N, C-alpha and C positions, 0 to 999 in steps of 0.2 A: 504494500499499498505506500503510495507515494503522498501521504497527506502527513502535515507538521502543523500541530496547533500551536498559536500564538501563546504568549505570557503564561498564565497559570491555568491553561483548558487543557483538558483531556479527552480522547478520543474513546468512546465506550462502544463496543456491542453487547447491546441489550440481550440478556437470556430471558427466553420466555417462560413461561409456568406452564406445568402440565396443563393440557387441554381436557383431562379427564380427572372427576373427584376419587377418592379413595374408595367410594362407594359402587363407582363405574359410571358415573353420569357424565357423558360429553357434554362441555361448556361451548356456548355458541361464543363468537367472537364479541358480541354484545355484551356477554356476562363478564367476560375476562377483566382483570385488573391492568391497569399499565404496571410493564416490569419496572421493578426497581434494582436489579440487581444485573451487574454486566460484568465483561472482562476488557481490561485498558488495553487498547491497540496502540496508542501512541499519547506520548505527552509533551506538555510546550516546554520552555525553557526555565519556567520559575516566575515568581511576582518581582516586581522591581519597587523597590521601598522609595519613601520621599528623600533620603539621602543618597539615592544612586545603587545602592548595593542590591544584588540580585539573592531572593531567596528560593531556592530550587524545590521542586515538587515533593513529597514524601512518596508519591506514588511511582512505581515503573510498570514498564510493559509487561503483560501477563497476570497482572492483579487481578482478583475477582474483587468487586466493591459493591457495596450498595449506597444509594445516590437517592436524594429528594425524589418525590413521586413524580411532580412536572417541573422539573429540573431539564434545562441545556434546551439544545435544538437538534431536531431530528433530521436527517438529512439521507439519501440515497447513493451511493458510490458503486458502480460496476454490478448493480441488483443487490446488494449488501446495505442493510440500514444500519446505521451507525448513529450516534448522539454525541454532540458534544457538550461537555459540562465543565462549570468552572470547578477548581478544587473545592472552593467554599461549599459548594453543593453534593460532597461527596460526604457520606456519612460515617461510613466506616470502612475499612480492609479486611475481606474474611480470608480467614488463613485455616488451614488444615488440610489432611489428607485429599480425603472424599468429603468437600465442602457439603455437597447434597446428603449423604448419609449421616452426617453429624448434628446431633439434636442439642439442644438447649438443656443446661442441668435442671434438673427440678429445685424451686428453692425450698430452702429448709425451713423447718416450721420455728417459729419465733417462742411459741407456748412450750414451757418446762415440761416435762413427762413427770406424770404421777407415779409415785410410789406403790 
């Protein structure tokens, strides 16, 4: 891909959610939520501060990220849909061996166990 984002922007390939629920119901396009997860395809050079120093981005190509639901600008290049997002709209970088299989830990109970 010959696309280089400017400043603190990131090019993302959105990851679509499954089209079927756990119970086997197929969701139509109108019922699906907008994706909020994607893979970083390209990163800009970083934000320039008022004093002229450049702050490099914390993200790198290949990172799996979560971004704000309606963030960025969508566009299509060579029949592939991309999203350009500012780094401030990136909420988190997802890490792990297989992030689809990992589950969030259960919260611990704050009440004390009775004896």
